[in-house]
N, C-alpha and C positions, 0 to 999 in steps of 0.2 A: 562578445557575442550575447545577444539577448536570449531570454529564457524561451525554451521551446513552447509552442502554442498548444492549446488543448486539442489540436488535431492529431497529436501524437497518439500512437496505438494504445498507450496506457490509459488514456482518458476515454476510450471506448468501452472500458470495463466498469461496471457498476459495483462489482464486488472484487476486492483484492485480497486473496487468501494470504495470511501471514504464517510463515513456517519458522519455528524455532527448532533447530535440529539437535536433538539429544542423542540420536543414534543414526550414524551415517547409513545404516542398512535400510532406513526408511526413505531415503532420497528417491530411489527409483519408483517406489510406490506413490510418492507425492507427484512426481512428474507424470507418470502414466495415468494416475487417477484424475488429475486435473484436466489433462487433454481429453481423456475418454468422457469426462463429465461435462465437456463443453465450456470449460473455464480455464483457458490456457494462459494464465498469468499467475505469478507468485512473487511475493516479497519475502526474501530470506533474511532473517535477522542475523546480524553479525555478532551478537552478544555471546555466542557460544564458540567453542573451539572448532566446531564442524561447519560453521556458517560459510566461510569463504570457499571451502571445498565443495559445498553443496551448490553455491552459485555457479561455480565452474562446471560441475557435472550436469546441472539442470540446463544451463545455457547451451551446452554442447548438444543437447537434443535437437535444437533447431526449430521445434514446433511449440515453444513455450516462451512467453515474454517474462524474463527473469529480472528482478530488481534486488537491490541490497537495502535492507532495513537496519535500523539502529545504527546508522552511520554517524559517528561522533567526531571525526576528524578528516582533514584532507588526505592524510595517509590511508585511512580506511577507504575513503572514496576512490582513491587512485588504485588501490589493490583490487577493489570490487570491480571497477571498470575494466581493469586488466584481465580479470577472471571472466568477464563477459556480461556483467550487469548492464541492463539497458535503461535503468532508471534508479533513483535513490530516494529513500525515505528516511527522515531523521526524527528523533523524538522531540527535539527542540530546534529553535531557529539560530543557526550559526551563519553569519553573512559570508564568511570566508569559504565555508563548505558549499554554500549556495553558488557562489561565484565560480568555484572550481568546477562543479558538476555542470552548470549551465555553460561554462566556457568550453567544456568538452562536448557540448551539443546535446546533452541528455537532460531529460526532465528530472526535477527534484520536487518532492512534496515534503516540506519541512513541517515539523510539529509546532503548533501555536496553541495558546490558551487564553491569553489576555488581549485586550484591544491594542495595547502597545506593540505586542508581537505581531498582530495582524497587520497593523499599519507599517511596521518595519518590513514585513514580507512584501507588502504591496510596493513599498519604496524600492525593493530589489527587483521589481518587475514581475512578481508572481501573483497569480489569481487562483491557484489551486493549492489548498493548504490542508494539512492534517490537523484535526482537532483532537488533542491528546493531553491527558487521559479523559476521554469524553464521559465515560460512565461515572467517574468520580465526582464530576462537577456539573451534573445535570445537563447532559449533552444536548437534548432536544430544546430545552428552554434557552440554553446559551446560543444555540444555532438560530433560534427565532430572534433573539436580541441582536445578533450580529447581522442577520439578514436585512433588518431595517436600516442598518448603518452602512454596511459594506455590500452594496447591491450587485457589484460585479465580481464578487469573490464567492467561490464555492469551496465546500469543505469535505474532507474524508474523515468522518469520526472513527476513532480507534480506541480500544480499551473498553471492555464490557459489552461489545457487540456480539450477538449470538443469532442463531437461526430464529429464535423466538422474537428478537427485537429488530431483525433486519428490515422487515417491511416498513415499519414506522419510521425508521431512519431514512430509508431510500425514498420515502414519500415526501420527505421534507424538501422544499424548493431550494434550500441552500446547500443541499448535499449532492455531490457529483458521484460519490462512491462510498462504500463502507469497507472497513478493514477488520478482519477477525481471524482467530486461529482455530476455530472449531472445525473447519473443513479438513485441514491437514493433520489435525490431532488424531484423526482416524487412521493414519498411515501405518500404525503398528498392526492394524487388522488387514492391511493389504490395499492394493490399488482399487479394488472394487468398492471398498468402503469409502474411500476418498471420492471416487467417482459419484457415488450415490449422494453424498452430501453436496458435492459441486453441482450436480443436476438440480437438487432442491434449491440451492442458492440462486442459480440462474433462473429457475422458475419464479421464485419470489421477486427477483429483480424485474423480470418481464411483466409480472402482474402489477408491480408498483410504478411502471413507466407511465 
């Protein structure tokens, strides 16, 4: 099966909140806050012990597009999809994981950094990639260099993105979305705090369109 096209609902979102769950008591505040804030999408990192359970709980809401992040293996991808994940994001490019997820009919946004990785991803049929860790390697300058060469590829920078830098990243023509953890980091303060940051991010995205 070929990779899902950019018409998938994931690619309608210009901001993809990243949630690393340290306390399962925050999961409900994340879901309620994102929906109330008009940003009904979340990537849940699987790097912690609570990640998979959070995917399942958030996906069960039915009003939130939930994906699994930090997917490192086919086994993790399988368990995340079984838990209700509607998309996958990886920190690096693993062809076997890409083939498994796309074979399941779901979109995957693998992490890339070098031209070799970008070309390998293109060879797998992908045109939407995660630039990671963007902030460490001069993300905007790197995006400009890639935009001249890979003209049909769009990127989701991740790593070092914040509310203060969101607008400049979304304004870049090679960017389809930006990923960051600052929105759901407010979950300890409750759903209203998450909703306020989500609304702010949506407003920034709309202004940058």
